[in-house]
VEXGU-581746 format. One record per residue (C-alpha): residue number from 1; x, y, z. Coordinates in steps of 0.02 Angstrom, whole numbers, plus 32768, in hexadecimal, padded with zeros to 4 digits. Layout:
! residues N
NUM:X:Y:Z
...
! end
This chain:
! residues 819
1:CEF5:811C:793B
2:CF42:81B6:78E6
3:CF31:8262:7932
4:CF1F:8302:78CB
5:CFC4:8351:789E
6:D026:82B0:78C1
7:D030:82E6:7978
8:D098:827A:79EC
9:D075:8264:7AA4
10:D0E9:826E:7B39
11:D0BA:820E:7BD4
12:D0E3:825D:7C78
13:D0CC:820D:7D22
14:D092:8288:7DA2
15:D0CF:8252:7E4D
16:D0A1:82A1:7EF3
17:D13C:82E8:7F40
18:D165:832E:7FE9
19:D0D1:82D7:803C
20:D0C3:8224:7FFD
21:D14A:81A0:7FEE
22:D16E:8147:7F4A
23:D0FC:80B5:7F70
24:D061:8117:7F9E
25:D07E:8194:7F12
26:D04F:8110:7E93
27:CF98:8138:7EB9
28:CFB1:81E1:7E68
29:D00E:81A7:7DCC
30:CFB8:81D6:7D2B
31:CFD6:81F6:7C74
32:CFED:82A6:7C33
33:CFC8:82BE:7B7C
34:D02A:8346:7B21
35:CFF9:8377:7A70
36:D09D:83D2:7A4D
37:D120:835C:79FE
38:D1AA:83C2:7A50
39:D163:8413:7AEB
40:D1C1:84AD:7B22
41:D213:84B5:7BCB
42:D1A7:84FB:7C55
43:D225:8542:7CCC
44:D1D5:855F:7D75
45:D12C:8562:7D20
46:D096:852E:7D8B
47:CFF2:84F0:7D45
48:CF70:84FA:7DD2
49:CEF2:846D:7DD2
50:CE73:8477:7E60
51:CE2B:83CF:7E88
52:CD86:83BC:7EE0
53:CCE8:8353:7ED9
54:CCCF:833F:7E20
55:CC89:83E3:7DDD
56:CC6E:842F:7E88
57:CCA0:84E7:7E88
58:CD34:8513:7EF2
59:CCC8:8586:7F5C
60:CC6E:84ED:7F9B
61:CD0D:8490:7FCA
62:CD1C:8475:8085
63:CD89:84F1:80E0
64:CDD3:8460:8142
65:CE2A:8424:80A4
66:CEDA:845F:807D
67:CF4A:8449:7FE5
68:CFF7:8401:7FCA
69:D062:83FC:7F2E
70:D062:8368:7EBB
71:D0FA:8372:7E47
72:D150:8307:7DC8
73:D20C:8311:7DC4
74:D27D:82D2:7D39
75:D2B2:823D:7D9E
76:D202:820F:7DCC
77:D1CE:821C:7D18
78:D258:81A9:7CDB
79:D22B:8129:7D60
80:D174:812B:7D32
81:D183:8122:7C74
82:D1B3:806A:7C66
83:D115:8035:7CC0
84:D0AB:80A4:7C54
85:D0F6:8062:7BB1
86:D095:7FC0:7BC3
87:CFF4:801B:7B98
88:D037:8080:7B06
89:D013:804F:7A53
90:D084:8067:79BF
91:D03E:8113:7999
92:D064:814A:7A4B
93:CFB3:8146:7A8D
94:CF8B:80E9:7B2D
95:CEEC:8084:7B45
96:CEB2:80FC:7BCA
97:CEC2:818D:7B51
98:CE7C:813B:7AB6
99:CDD8:8197:7ACA
100:CE26:8245:7ACC
101:CE1D:82A8:7A2A
102:CE8A:8341:7A0D
103:CE2E:83E3:79E9
104:CE1D:840E:792F
105:CEAD:8473:78E7
106:CE73:8514:7895
107:CF02:857B:7853
108:CF92:8588:78CA
109:CF7B:8518:795F
110:CF70:856E:7A08
111:CFFC:8561:7A87
112:D01F:84B1:7AC3
113:D01C:84E9:7B78
114:CF5F:8502:7B78
115:CF3B:8466:7B0F
116:CF9B:83FC:7B89
117:CF3E:844B:7C1B
118:CE91:842B:7BD1
119:CEB6:8377:7BA4
120:CF06:835B:7C4D
121:CE69:8393:7CA6
122:CDFE:8324:7C38
123:CE6A:828B:7C55
124:CE77:82A5:7D11
125:CDBE:82A1:7D41
126:CDD2:81F9:7D95
127:CE69:8234:7DF6
128:CE07:82CB:7E31
129:CD7D:825D:7E72
130:CDF9:81EC:7ECB
131:CE4D:827E:7F20
132:CDA4:82C4:7F52
133:CD89:822D:7FC1
134:CE06:8276:803B
135:CD9C:8313:8053
136:CD14:8310:80D9
137:CC65:8310:8093
138:CC20:83A1:80F5
139:CC1E:844F:80AE
140:CBE0:8427:8001
141:CB2F:8458:802B
142:CAFA:84F4:8085
143:CA5E:84A4:80CA
144:CA0E:83F9:80E0
145:C9AB:83C2:8049
146:C904:836B:8045
147:C91B:82B8:8011
148:C908:829D:7F58
149:C87E:8230:7F0F
150:C897:8176:7F07
151:C89C:817C:7E49
152:C921:8203:7E47
153:C9AD:81E4:7DCA
154:CA2F:8231:7E3D
155:CA66:8197:7E99
156:CAFF:81E9:7EE5
157:CAA2:8278:7F34
158:CAB8:827C:7FF0
159:CA2B:82B1:805D
160:CA57:8322:80EC
161:C9CF:831B:8170
162:C9D5:8394:8200
163:CA92:83A7:81FD
164:CAEC:8446:822C
165:CB43:847C:818E
166:CB7F:852C:8176
167:CBDF:8588:80F0
168:CC9D:8575:80EE
169:CD07:8605:8129
170:CD2E:866D:8091
171:CDD4:86A2:80D9
172:CE0A:85ED:80DE
173:CDD5:85D7:802A
174:CE36:866D:7FF3
175:CECE:862C:804F
176:CEBF:8584:7FF9
177:CEC2:85D5:7F4E
178:CF68:8630:7F62
179:CFFA:85E6:7F03
180:D085:8592:7F63
181:D135:85CE:7F46
182:D191:856F:7EBC
183:D21A:84F8:7EED
184:D2CF:84F2:7EB7
185:D2E2:8525:7E01
186:D35E:849A:7DDF
187:D2E1:8415:7E0B
188:D249:8463:7DB8
189:D284:847A:7D06
190:D213:83F1:7CC5
191:D19D:83EA:7D5C
192:D0E2:8409:7D61
193:D0A7:843F:7E0D
194:CFF2:8417:7E31
195:CF8C:846A:7EBA
196:CF0F:83F2:7F03
197:CE96:83FC:7F94
198:CEBD:837E:801C
199:CE95:837F:80D7
200:CF2E:83B4:8139
201:CF14:832E:81BB
202:CF1F:8298:8147
203:CFAE:8225:8171
204:D00B:81B3:80F9
205:CFC6:811C:8152
206:CF14:8159:813B
207:CF2F:817C:8083
208:CF7B:80D1:8064
209:CEF3:8077:80C6
210:CE63:80E1:8087
211:CE2F:811A:8135
212:CDC4:81B2:8158
213:CE23:824C:8192
214:CE10:8272:824B
215:CD93:82F4:8280
216:CDFE:833D:8309
217:CE8C:8384:82A0
218:CEF2:8417:82E4
219:CE9E:8490:826D
220:CDF0:8453:8295
221:CDC3:84E6:8302
222:CDF4:8561:827B
223:CDA8:8503:81EB
224:CD11:84B7:8244
225:CC6B:84CA:81EE
226:CC1B:84D8:829A
227:CC10:856B:830E
228:CC4D:84FA:839A
229:CD00:84CA:83C3
230:CD49:842B:837F
231:CD56:83DA:8429
232:CC9B:83B7:841E
233:CCC3:8329:83A9
234:CC17:82DD:83B5
235:CBCC:8382:837A
236:CC20:8379:82D0
237:CB99:8354:824E
238:CBAA:82BD:81E0
239:CB40:824D:8175
240:CAFF:81CF:81F1
241:CA57:8192:81AE
242:C9CD:814C:821A
243:C9A8:8094:8215
244:C907:80B4:81B7
245:C94C:8140:814B
246:C8FD:8141:809F
247:C8ED:81C0:8016
248:C843:8215:8024
249:C7ED:8273:7F98
250:C80F:832D:7F93
251:C771:838B:7FC5
252:C760:8443:7FEC
253:C6D6:84C2:7FFF
254:C69E:8510:7F5C
255:C6D1:85BB:7F9F
256:C6F3:8614:8042
257:C63F:8651:8056
258:C5FC:859E:804F
259:C661:856E:80E7
260:C63E:860B:814A
261:C582:85FE:812E
262:C583:8545:8159
263:C5DE:855D:81FE
264:C573:85F4:822B
265:C4D5:8594:81FF
266:C50B:8503:826C
267:C532:8572:8302
268:C494:85DA:82F3
269:C405:8562:8315
270:C35D:8557:836B
271:C3A8:8570:8418
272:C3D5:8622:83E8
273:C31B:8644:83D4
274:C2C9:85DA:845A
275:C34A:85CE:84E5
276:C3BB:8669:84F0
277:C32F:86EB:84FF
278:C2DF:868F:858F
279:C386:8672:85E9
280:C3B2:872A:85D7
281:C30B:875F:861F
282:C311:86E0:86AE
283:C3C5:8704:86E0
284:C3CA:87C0:86EF
285:C394:8805:8647
286:C41C:8877:8602
287:C490:8843:8690
288:C494:8793:8646
289:C500:87DA:85BB
290:C592:87E6:8637
291:C5A2:872C:8660
292:C571:86FF:85AE
293:C5FD:8760:855A
294:C679:8735:85E4
295:C664:867B:85C4
296:C660:869C:8508
297:C709:86F4:8508
298:C762:8685:8586
299:C716:85DD:855C
300:C6AB:85C6:84C1
301:C712:8627:8441
302:C7B7:85D1:846F
303:C766:8526:8464
304:C716:8556:83BE
305:C7BE:8592:837B
306:C810:84F1:83B5
307:C796:8485:8352
308:C7A7:84EE:82B4
309:C864:84E4:82BE
310:C865:8428:82DD
311:C7FB:8401:8246
312:C850:847C:81D0
313:C902:844D:8201
314:C8EF:8391:81F7
315:C872:8395:8166
316:C81C:8303:81BB
317:C771:82DD:8204
318:C746:82D6:82BE
319:C78B:8225:82D2
320:C82C:8224:826D
321:C858:82D0:82AF
322:C894:8277:834C
323:C931:823C:82F6
324:C972:82CF:835A
325:C95A:8264:83F7
326:C91C:81B4:83CC
327:C8E8:8186:847C
328:C85D:8208:8474
329:C80E:81CA:83D3
330:C77B:8194:843C
331:C74C:824B:8446
332:C72F:8248:838B
333:C6C1:81AE:8395
334:C660:81F9:8427
335:C643:829C:83C9
336:C602:8242:832F
337:C590:81D3:8397
338:C548:8268:83F5
339:C528:82C7:8353
340:C4D2:822C:830E
341:C463:8216:83A8
342:C434:82CE:83A9
343:C3F3:82B7:82F8
344:C36D:8242:833D
345:C312:82CE:8398
346:C355:8372:8353
347:C310:834A:82A6
348:C26B:8324:82FC
349:C25F:83DD:8329
350:C277:8408:8271
351:C1EB:838C:824C
352:C17D:83EB:82C7
353:C1A6:848B:826A
354:C171:843B:81C6
355:C0D0:8400:8218
356:C0A6:84B1:8251
357:C0DD:84F9:81A9
358:C066:8488:8149
359:BFDB:84A9:81C7
360:BFF0:8564:81AB
361:BFAD:8558:80FA
362:BEF9:8578:812F
363:BE8A:8610:8140
364:BE77:85F1:81FA
365:BF10:85B1:8255
366:BEE6:850A:82A7
367:BF2F:853C:8350
368:BEBE:85D5:8359
369:BE1D:8576:8380
370:BDD9:84EE:83F4
371:BD6B:849B:8372
372:BDD8:8404:834E
373:BDB1:8355:8387
374:BE52:834C:83EC
375:BE23:83E6:8454
376:BDEE:83CB:8509
377:BD6A:8425:8570
378:BDF2:848F:85C0
379:BE24:84DC:8519
380:BE1B:8599:8515
381:BE1E:85EA:846A
382:BE9E:8671:8449
383:BE23:86F9:8419
384:BDAB:86DB:84AA
385:BD99:875A:8535
386:BDCA:8712:85DE
387:BD3B:8770:8631
388:BCB4:871F:85C9
389:BC65:8673:85B5
390:BC6B:8612:8511
391:BC0E:856E:84F2
392:BBF0:855C:85AD
393:BCAA:8571:85CC
394:BCF3:85F0:8641
395:BDAA:861C:864C
396:BE06:85D0:86E0
397:BEBA:8607:86F4
398:BEE6:8562:8749
399:BE97:84E6:86D1
400:BE77:853C:862B
401:BEF8:8523:85A2
402:BF0C:8582:84FF
403:BED9:853A:8458
404:BF8F:8550:841E
405:BFCB:84E0:84AC
406:BF4C:8459:8485
407:BF78:845C:83CC
408:C02F:843F:83FA
409:C017:83B8:847E
410:BF77:8362:8447
411:BF68:838B:838E
412:C01B:8373:8353
413:C06A:8305:83DA
414:BFD0:82A0:8410
415:C019:829D:84BF
416:BF6E:828E:8511
417:BF60:81DD:84CC
418:BFFC:81A2:8529
419:C009:817C:85E1
420:C0C7:818D:85EB
421:C16C:8149:85AE
422:C12B:8097:85BD
423:C097:80BB:854B
424:C0D8:810C:84AD
425:C04A:80D7:843D
426:C048:80D4:837E
427:C0AA:8144:8309
428:C054:81E3:82D0
429:C072:81D0:8216
430:C051:8285:81E7
431:C0DC:82B7:8260
432:C14C:8228:8227
433:C13A:8262:8172
434:C172:8311:81A3
435:C20B:82C7:81F7
436:C229:825C:815D
437:C225:82F9:80F1
438:C2AA:8344:8162
439:C31E:82B0:814B
440:C302:82AD:808F
441:C338:8363:8083
442:C3CE:833A:80F0
443:C401:82AB:807F
444:C3FF:830E:7FDF
445:C459:839D:8034
446:C4E5:832E:8075
447:C4FA:82A2:7FF7
448:C57B:8302:7F90
449:C5DC:8339:802A
450:C602:83F2:8040
451:C5E9:8414:7F88
452:C52D:8400:7F9D
453:C51A:843F:804F
454:C580:84DA:8026
455:C4FE:8511:7FA8
456:C466:84F0:8015
457:C4A6:855B:80A5
458:C4A2:85F6:8037
459:C3E6:85ED:804C
460:C3CD:859C:80F6
461:C44E:8607:8151
462:C416:86B1:8110
463:C357:86A5:810B
464:C343:869F:81CA
465:C390:874C:81DE
466:C31B:8796:815F
467:C285:8748:81B5
468:C2BF:877A:8263
469:C2D0:882D:8228
470:C21E:882B:81E0
471:C1DA:87E1:8282
472:C236:8863:82EC
473:C1ED:88F1:8287
474:C13E:88A7:8295
475:C14E:887E:834C
476:C18E:892A:837C
477:C0EB:8975:833B
478:C07F:890A:83B0
479:C03A:894C:8455
480:C0A3:8917:84EA
481:C13F:88F8:847F
482:C19E:897F:84DC
483:C17A:892E:8584
484:C1B8:8888:8542
485:C25D:88D2:8507
486:C26F:892B:85AE
487:C260:8885:860A
488:C2E4:883B:8597
489:C36A:88C2:85A9
490:C350:8906:865A
491:C3E8:88CB:86BE
492:C3D6:8879:8766
493:C488:887E:87A6
494:C45E:8822:8846
495:C446:8783:87E1
496:C4FE:8780:87B2
497:C52A:873F:885F
498:C4C9:86A0:883C
499:C53B:8613:87FF
500:C4AC:85C7:879A
501:C4A7:8662:872C
502:C55C:8646:86F7
503:C53C:858D:86DB
504:C4A5:85B5:866E
505:C50F:8630:8609
506:C59B:85B0:85F2
507:C526:8524:85BF
508:C4CA:8593:8544
509:C564:85D7:84EC
510:C5BF:8530:84E2
511:C527:84DA:8499
512:C501:856C:8426
513:C5B1:856C:83DD
514:C59C:84B2:83B9
515:C644:8477:83FB
516:C662:83BF:8421
517:C5F9:8371:8397
518:C689:8369:831B
519:C62C:83D3:829D
520:C6A5:8465:82A2
521:C736:83ED:828B
522:C6DD:839A:81F7
523:C6B1:8440:81A5
524:C760:8489:81BF
525:C7B2:83EE:8175
526:C770:8423:80CB
527:C7C2:84CE:80D9
528:C861:84FC:807F
529:C8F9:84EC:80EF
530:C922:85A5:80F9
531:C86F:85DE:8118
532:C863:8663:81A0
533:C809:8600:8228
534:C822:868F:82A4
535:C7AE:86FB:823E
536:C72F:866F:8225
537:C72A:864F:82E1
538:C70C:8704:8310
539:C68C:8723:8286
540:C627:8688:82B2
541:C62A:86AA:836D
542:C5F8:875F:8350
543:C568:8732:82DC
544:C52D:86AB:8354
545:C528:8723:83E8
546:C4D6:87AC:8381
547:C44F:8732:8347
548:C429:86FF:83FB
549:C413:87B4:8434
550:C3B5:87E4:8397
551:C33F:8751:83AF
552:C322:8789:8461
553:C2DD:8830:8425
554:C26D:87D8:83A7
555:C22A:875C:8427
556:C209:87D9:84B2
557:C1AA:8852:8442
558:C12A:87C8:8429
559:C131:8790:84DF
560:C10D:8842:8517
561:C07C:8848:849D
562:C033:87A4:84DF
563:C046:87DB:8595
564:BFEC:887E:8571
565:BF63:8828:850F
566:BF40:87A5:8596
567:BF59:881D:8627
568:BFE1:87AC:866E
569:C08D:87C7:86B1
570:C116:879C:8638
571:C151:8714:86B1
572:C0B0:86B5:868A
573:C0CC:86C1:85CF
574:C186:86A5:85B6
575:C1BF:85F2:8595
576:C25C:85A0:8553
577:C277:850D:84E2
578:C1F8:84CC:8466
579:C169:851D:84C7
580:C1A3:85CA:8494
581:C1A4:85AC:83D8
582:C116:852F:83CC
583:C09C:8578:844C
584:C0BD:862D:847B
585:C0F4:866B:83D1
586:C06A:8615:836C
587:BFEC:8659:83E7
588:C02C:870A:83CE
589:C031:86F7:8311
590:BF7D:86B7:830D
591:BF40:875F:8352
592:BF92:87C7:82C9
593:BF3F:8800:8228
594:BF7B:8790:819B
595:BFA7:8709:8219
596:BFB8:8683:8193
597:C045:86DF:813B
598:C09F:8704:81DF
599:C091:864E:8214
600:C0DA:8611:816F
601:C16B:868A:817C
602:C191:865F:8231
603:C18F:85A1:821F
604:C1F0:85A8:817E
605:C275:8605:81E0
606:C277:8579:8262
607:C28F:84F8:81D9
608:C325:8554:818F
609:C371:8572:823B
610:C364:84BA:8266
611:C3A2:847A:81BF
612:C44A:84D3:81CA
613:C470:8480:8270
614:C430:83D9:8233
615:C4A9:83E0:819F
616:C53B:83F8:8215
617:C4FF:8376:8290
618:C500:82EA:8211
619:C59D:8328:81B8
620:C601:82F8:8252
621:C5E1:823C:824A
622:C5E4:8240:818C
623:C690:828E:8181
624:C6D2:8233:821B
625:C69E:8184:81E5
626:C6C1:81A7:812D
627:C776:81D5:8152
628:C796:8153:81D8
629:C756:80BF:8174
630:C784:80FC:80C7
631:C7DD:8059:80A1
632:C737:7FFE:80AB
633:C6C8:8079:804E
634:C73A:80C8:7FCB
635:C6D0:8096:7F38
636:C65E:80F8:7EC6
637:C5C7:8146:7F19
638:C610:8120:7FC4
639:C5E1:81CB:8009
640:C52F:81BA:7FC9
641:C51C:810B:8013
642:C565:813B:80BB
643:C4F3:81D4:80C2
644:C45D:8167:8098
645:C487:80EB:8123
646:C49F:8171:81A8
647:C406:81D6:8176
648:C395:813E:816A
649:C3CA:80F3:8210
650:C3B9:819C:8265
651:C308:81AB:8221
652:C2D5:80FF:8260
653:C31E:8124:830D
654:C2B9:81C5:8310
655:C213:816D:82F1
656:C1F2:814B:83AC
657:C1EE:8207:83C2
658:C15E:8212:8346
659:C0EA:81A2:83AD
660:C062:81E3:8420
661:C0DA:81DA:84B2
662:C16F:8213:844B
663:C181:82B2:84B2
664:C1B9:8249:8545
665:C242:81FB:84DA
666:C271:82A6:8498
667:C288:82E7:8549
668:C2FF:8259:8577
669:C36B:8272:84DC
670:C36C:832F:84EC
671:C3A8:8323:85A0
672:C42A:8299:8595
673:C466:8285:84E1
674:C4CD:8325:84DB
675:C4CD:8369:858C
676:C555:8330:8602
677:C5A0:82C1:857B
678:C5C7:834F:8503
679:C616:83B8:858E
680:C681:8323:85C1
681:C6BA:8307:850D
682:C6EC:83BD:84F7
683:C749:83B9:859D
684:C7AD:8321:8565
685:C7CE:8374:84BD
686:C814:8412:850A
687:C883:83B0:8582
688:C8C1:833F:84F5
689:C8F1:83D0:8484
690:C930:8452:8500
691:C98A:83DC:8577
692:C9B3:8337:8520
693:C9CF:8372:846E
694:CA16:8413:84B4
695:C9DA:84C6:84AA
696:CA84:84FD:8464
697:CA7D:847D:83D7
698:C9C8:84AB:83B4
699:C9F6:8563:83A9
700:CA7E:8539:832B
701:C9FC:84DB:82C5
702:C98A:8573:82C5
703:CA1A:85E5:8294
704:CA45:8575:8202
705:C993:8582:81C1
706:C96D:8638:81E1
707:CA16:868B:81F5
708:C9E5:86C9:82A3
709:CA20:8681:8347
710:C992:8674:83C7
711:C9B4:86EC:8455
712:C9B1:86D3:850F
713:C8F3:86EA:8513
714:C8D8:864E:84AA
715:C95D:85E9:8505
716:C91A:860E:85B3
717:C867:85ED:857D
718:C894:8548:852B
719:C900:8508:85B8
720:C8A9:854A:8654
721:C805:85A9:8641
722:C7AA:8537:85C7
723:C7CE:8497:862A
724:C799:84F0:86C9
725:C6F4:852D:8680
726:C6CD:8482:8637
727:C6FC:8423:86D4
728:C687:8492:873A
729:C5FA:8475:86BE
730:C613:83B8:86C0
731:C613:83B1:877D
732:C57D:8425:878B
733:C51B:83BC:870F
734:C52B:8328:8785
735:C50A:838C:8822
736:C470:83E5:87DD
737:C422:834C:878F
738:C36B:8333:87B5
739:C2FC:82A0:877F
740:C29E:82C2:86E0
741:C1F0:830D:86E0
742:C17E:834E:8656
743:C102:83DB:8671
744:C071:83C9:85FA
745:BFB8:83E8:85EC
746:BF94:834F:8656
747:C001:838D:86E5
748:C0B1:835B:8718
749:C0ED:82B1:86DC
750:C17D:8265:873E
751:C1EA:81EA:86E1
752:C204:813E:872E
753:C2B1:8110:876E
754:C2D7:809F:86DA
755:C2B9:8130:8662
756:C33E:8197:86BB
757:C3B1:8100:86B4
758:C396:80F5:85F8
759:C3C5:81AB:85E9
760:C466:8198:864A
761:C48E:80FD:85E3
762:C484:8166:8546
763:C4F7:81E9:8594
764:C577:816D:85D5
765:C577:810A:8532
766:C5C9:819E:84DB
767:C638:81D5:856D
768:C679:8124:8586
769:C6BF:811E:84D5
770:C74B:8195:8509
771:C79A:812B:8595
772:C76E:8086:8540
773:C7CA:80B5:84A2
774:C85F:80F2:8507
775:C868:8048:855D
776:C855:7FEF:84B6
777:C8E0:8057:8467
778:C957:8037:84F6
779:C934:7F7C:84F8
780:C949:7F63:843D
781:C9EA:7FC8:842C
782:CA86:7F5B:8434
783:CB15:7F71:84AE
784:CB2C:7F9D:8564
785:CAAE:800B:85BC
786:CB20:80A2:85AF
787:CB36:8087:84F5
788:CA7B:806F:84DD
789:CA53:810D:853C
790:CAD5:816E:84DA
791:CA8D:8138:8432
792:C9D9:8150:8468
793:C9EB:8203:84A6
794:CA62:823E:841D
795:CA2B:8272:836D
796:CA3D:81E6:82F0
797:CAB8:824E:828D
798:CB33:823B:831E
799:CB23:817F:8336
800:CBB1:814A:82C4
801:CC22:81CC:8311
802:CBF6:8192:83C1
803:CC1C:80DF:8392
804:CCC2:8112:8345
805:CCFF:8189:83CD
806:CC9A:815D:8467
807:CC7E:8216:848A
808:CBCB:8242:84BA
809:CBA4:82F9:84C6
810:CB0A:82DC:852F
811:CB73:8287:85B3
812:CBCF:832B:85D1
813:CBA0:83A4:8658
814:CBB2:8438:85E2
815:CB25:83F7:8577
816:CAA6:83FD:8606
817:CAD7:84A4:8653
818:CAEB:8507:85B2
819:CA67:8586:8582
! end
């Protein structure tokens, strides 16, 4: 074809000189198009062309790459022209350049130097991409990216999961952009010197054979993208995908407040209201704050921070997060299973709250009288005077029970119709419907993942604080409230010498934080990579502790009022667990003016407190299973269907707890489902991260996300104090085990031996997943035992490097003794 202005073209062969021989330099031969019929001489003139990954800015080019000069001499050009003439047409245009159009000529054409440069860049795109293959891939992203959706059009996009990338050294970049000194003027009269970015450690043999450049080049320490020295070759990040690595849909919280409210709502649950106040009173009052905050600072907060960092860094759920140490993936399965089992009975408590809430819509609260058919002859009405006789009934401190207690045990539970765990009886359908309502709300709050749950928590996580404040104001105006608060805060320092006090504090704070269930990992996996998880950890732990203490004041104002009203010591009134919120509190509310309104407010608060934790409890298996088995369920409505299956099965497994003898089943699950097993799972998790994965590597991960390196406080807690606390708790849970009993209106019921065996079977079924999966992983990995162990304890991103070099960082002594 004819070009504008009858322009002829000169073909130049650009040959790499000074580094490549004549044979290998053929890879860099190309055609240079010149619009000027008689190009002027360019004596010692250098046209810099910086070659990188396509259109990647030079600032993102790895610092480990260096440049050399690619020149074309007169002799090289003459040798290359005959081969190029085969592709040139009569008008002087080669086939490879037939698609290039010269820019339109408007007036006097601009200097040929710039035209040649522009067309050269356009015609050399393929060469640039070929040269880019010699540059290492790391450094082009400042942070790992969430995997793109399956239907993403960007097929070449690499996913960087939990790899330690950091920004290149700017001083190296500035050095790489300085011009090299020109060569001899006699040999550069008609020479174009190109500056290209090439790793300095690439040998001619590697270029000719297309091999990857070595990672241990002499300049690696200076140019490394890691904070560690280059001799830790297995620590160098690379793209080593997991066997089941797939691209997952990108999901994030709608905004920062959604996540913060969700994680606070999950941590602050019913135990803050019904367990902490009683433990504080029983274990020294105000003095209990000392062991509580000691364990909080040295144990619970570090574990909480660890889980947030794991989920946010890997952007994975509680199962796939263990790509960081595949042999411990059983911890993820155990966490999801425990969270699923807890849903069987925890949501039952929310169902009880709904039952009381609906029963509160009456002029006279049903637990305030003894006129129901389920009441016994021992029932003593709340408003009766203990010194008088009513309906031929006299008050007996040993046998009489309050109408509030009988409504709870006989009216709602129907426990009087069951003889024990072997006689559960039929389902109480009014209670089962309340539990069904709970699961329906859970489904529609979780079916759209965090997008739906993040909106619900704006209501469920904030309303309890408003209601607690209202109850505190009302309770402080009641007679005896001051005595109740005095009992709550008066310190008894002598109790601090009792080991059981410290164990109670540790158990309370670890369970209150909610570690070990995988929920914090699941929630954090939807965060943006550079979210400040330090701040989230401290805010959540602070709000959780504040809520526990604040609830204590609310509870003990009413306990003091009840003790003064019944002329009893507060020891005879205070209870923990469900008895506090379903017996003592309703009884106190029933004596207040406007009791119906106060009852509605209180039980609505219990519903919202429970719902937040229920959301998080089921989010763990939903996210964990959804990520782990995404290959099988990556179709439309997969999240909705998976949520439906989990919610429905959890509801059906909870139905035995709604029978007449359901309280006996509830007691077994409450004791064994998340007792010793959850402490054991957290212990294994801390050991796996701090010792096997490595506290130094984990700290680098945290620094990459937040910009802050965890200090010695975090490192010592993760590596020494947290495992010590947890090991003591696990051992003490075995040593202090007592056979199950239930204290009810009919006396003390002792569980048969097989019931205790069932409970331990539930506990061991989750704990056994951790060693069983480790054995399975070792047995299914190929190679010698040493090779299997190396691959199983090392992050999957290091597997290819281990296979290539044989260097295993976790086989080095320095890895285990570093802090």
